[in-house]
C-alpha positions as CSV (number, residue, x, y, z in Angstrom):
1,M,202.4,74.0,126.8
2,V,202.9,77.0,124.5
3,Y,202.5,74.8,121.5
4,L,199.2,73.4,122.9
5,C,197.9,77.0,123.5
6,G,198.9,77.9,119.9
7,V,197.1,74.9,118.5
8,F,194.0,75.7,120.7
9,F,193.9,79.3,119.5
10,Y,194.5,78.2,115.8
11,H,191.4,75.9,116.0
12,L,189.4,78.5,117.9
13,K,190.2,81.1,115.2
14,R,189.6,78.6,112.4
15,T,186.2,77.6,113.9
16,M,185.3,81.3,114.3
17,I,186.2,82.1,110.7
18,M,184.2,79.1,109.3
19,R,181.1,80.1,111.4
20,N,181.4,83.7,110.3
21,E,181.7,82.8,106.6
22,N,178.2,81.4,106.7
23,V,176.9,84.8,107.9
24,F,179.3,86.8,105.8
25,C,178.0,85.2,102.6
26,R,174.4,86.5,103.2
27,R,173.3,89.1,100.6
28,L,172.3,92.5,101.9
29,S,171.5,94.0,98.5
30,R,172.3,93.3,94.8
31,H,176.0,94.1,95.2
32,F,176.8,93.8,98.9
33,T,177.0,91.0,101.4
34,V,177.4,91.0,105.2
35,G,181.0,90.2,104.7
36,D,181.6,93.3,102.6
37,L,180.5,95.4,105.6
38,A,181.7,93.2,108.6
39,R,184.7,91.2,107.5
40,T,187.9,92.7,108.7
41,G,191.5,91.5,108.9
42,E,192.0,93.3,112.2
43,A,189.2,91.3,113.9
44,V,190.8,88.0,112.6
45,R,194.3,89.1,113.7
46,R,193.0,90.0,117.2
47,G,190.7,86.9,117.5
48,I,187.6,89.1,117.8
49,D,184.2,87.8,116.7
50,N,182.8,90.6,114.5
51,V,179.5,89.1,113.4
52,P,176.4,91.4,113.6
53,S,173.1,90.4,115.1
54,E,170.0,90.0,113.0
55,G,168.9,93.5,113.9
56,Q,172.3,94.9,112.9
57,I,172.2,92.9,109.7
58,G,168.8,94.4,108.9
59,R,170.2,97.9,109.4
60,L,173.2,97.1,107.2
61,G,170.7,96.1,104.5
62,L,169.0,99.4,104.8
63,L,172.4,101.2,104.5
64,C,173.1,99.2,101.4
65,E,169.8,99.8,99.7
66,R,169.4,103.4,100.6
67,L,173.0,104.7,100.2
68,L,175.5,102.2,98.8
69,E,173.5,100.8,95.9
70,P,172.6,104.3,94.6
71,L,176.2,105.4,94.9
72,R,177.5,102.3,93.2
73,C,175.0,102.8,90.4
74,R,176.1,106.4,89.9
75,F,179.9,106.1,90.5
76,G,180.8,102.4,89.9
77,D,182.6,100.1,92.3
78,L,183.1,101.5,95.8
79,H,186.1,100.8,98.0
80,L,184.6,100.0,101.4
81,V,187.0,100.5,104.3
82,A,184.9,99.9,107.4
83,G,181.3,99.0,108.1
84,Y,179.9,97.1,111.1
85,R,182.1,96.9,114.3
86,S,181.4,94.8,117.3
87,R,181.8,96.7,120.6
88,R,185.0,94.6,121.3
89,L,186.5,95.5,117.9
90,H,185.5,99.1,118.2
91,E,187.3,99.4,121.6
92,A,190.3,97.5,120.4
93,L,190.7,100.0,117.6
94,G,190.5,102.9,120.0
95,G,186.9,103.8,119.4
96,R,184.8,105.4,122.1
97,G,181.2,106.0,122.8
98,S,178.3,104.8,120.8
99,A,179.5,105.0,117.2
100,L,177.0,104.4,114.4
101,H,179.3,101.5,113.2
102,L,178.3,99.6,116.3
103,H,174.6,99.6,115.3
104,G,175.2,98.6,111.6
105,E,174.3,102.1,110.5
106,A,177.6,103.4,109.1
107,V,180.1,102.7,106.4
108,C,183.4,104.3,105.4
109,L,184.5,104.6,101.8
110,H,187.9,105.3,100.4
111,V,187.6,108.4,98.1
112,S,190.5,108.8,95.7
113,S,190.3,112.5,95.0
114,D,188.6,115.7,96.2
115,E,186.7,116.0,92.9
116,V,185.2,112.5,93.4
117,G,184.5,113.2,97.0
118,L,182.7,116.4,96.2
119,R,180.6,114.7,93.5
120,M,179.6,111.9,95.9
121,C,178.7,114.4,98.6
122,R,176.6,116.4,96.3
123,F,174.8,113.3,95.0
124,V,174.1,112.0,98.5
125,E,173.0,115.4,99.8
126,E,170.7,116.2,96.8
127,R,169.2,112.8,96.1
128,L,169.4,110.5,99.1
129,E,168.1,110.3,102.7
130,F,171.0,110.0,105.1
131,D,171.7,110.5,108.8
132,V,175.4,111.7,108.8
133,M,177.8,112.3,106.0
134,W,181.4,113.1,107.1
135,V,184.5,113.6,104.8
136,S,187.8,113.2,106.6
137,G,190.8,115.4,106.2
138,R,193.3,114.2,103.6
139,M,195.3,111.1,104.6
140,R,199.0,110.6,104.0
141,N,198.3,109.0,100.7
142,G,196.3,112.0,99.5
143,C,192.9,110.2,99.8
144,R,190.0,110.8,102.1
145,L,187.4,108.7,103.9
146,L,183.7,109.3,103.3
147,M,181.6,108.1,106.2
148,L,177.9,107.7,105.5
149,S,175.2,106.6,107.8
150,F,171.5,105.7,107.5
151,S,169.5,105.1,110.6
152,G,166.8,102.4,110.8
153,R,166.2,103.3,114.5
154,R,165.2,107.0,114.3
155,R,164.6,109.9,111.9
156,N,167.6,110.6,109.7
157,R,169.2,113.9,110.5
158,G,171.0,114.9,107.3
159,I,174.1,116.1,109.1
160,V,177.1,117.0,106.9
161,K,180.7,117.6,108.1
162,I,183.4,118.1,105.6
163,E,187.0,118.7,106.7
164,N,189.2,121.0,104.6
165,L,187.5,120.2,101.3
166,T,187.4,123.5,99.4
167,K,187.7,122.7,95.7
168,K,184.5,123.5,93.8
169,V,183.1,121.1,91.2
170,G,181.1,122.7,88.3
């Protein structure tokens, strides 16, 4: 009986992954696909379907065109950590409330140093329209997360929150 359950879940997970790959291959912008912003090992491990709706895919496309493409053009390859999250995945990861990730309006980037983080923040703040820009405190590995959002549902607010980032870049 346990074996049959395992086989069932294996096929269910495999079917889910194959169906998701069709959506994940869709291009959002020149350099980014739906999979870049929605594929997550945590969702696969937990058997959670993390495929955005058409509306969420449209908002992910805006996020890519308005924020990620200009950042990539200026700073080179970006290390995307988190993008779209389904409600089920968000709750499984301990998220609460109505996070921007649920709407396809936010992405987190891995920032390797304070200097790079400050330059990215300055670039976004001075040149791009955005809703929220948040830089996390330093993680154990010395890096930070840069969360950026762009809203396709309302006016972008331009909110900036930077935790413990005091080094000045000239």
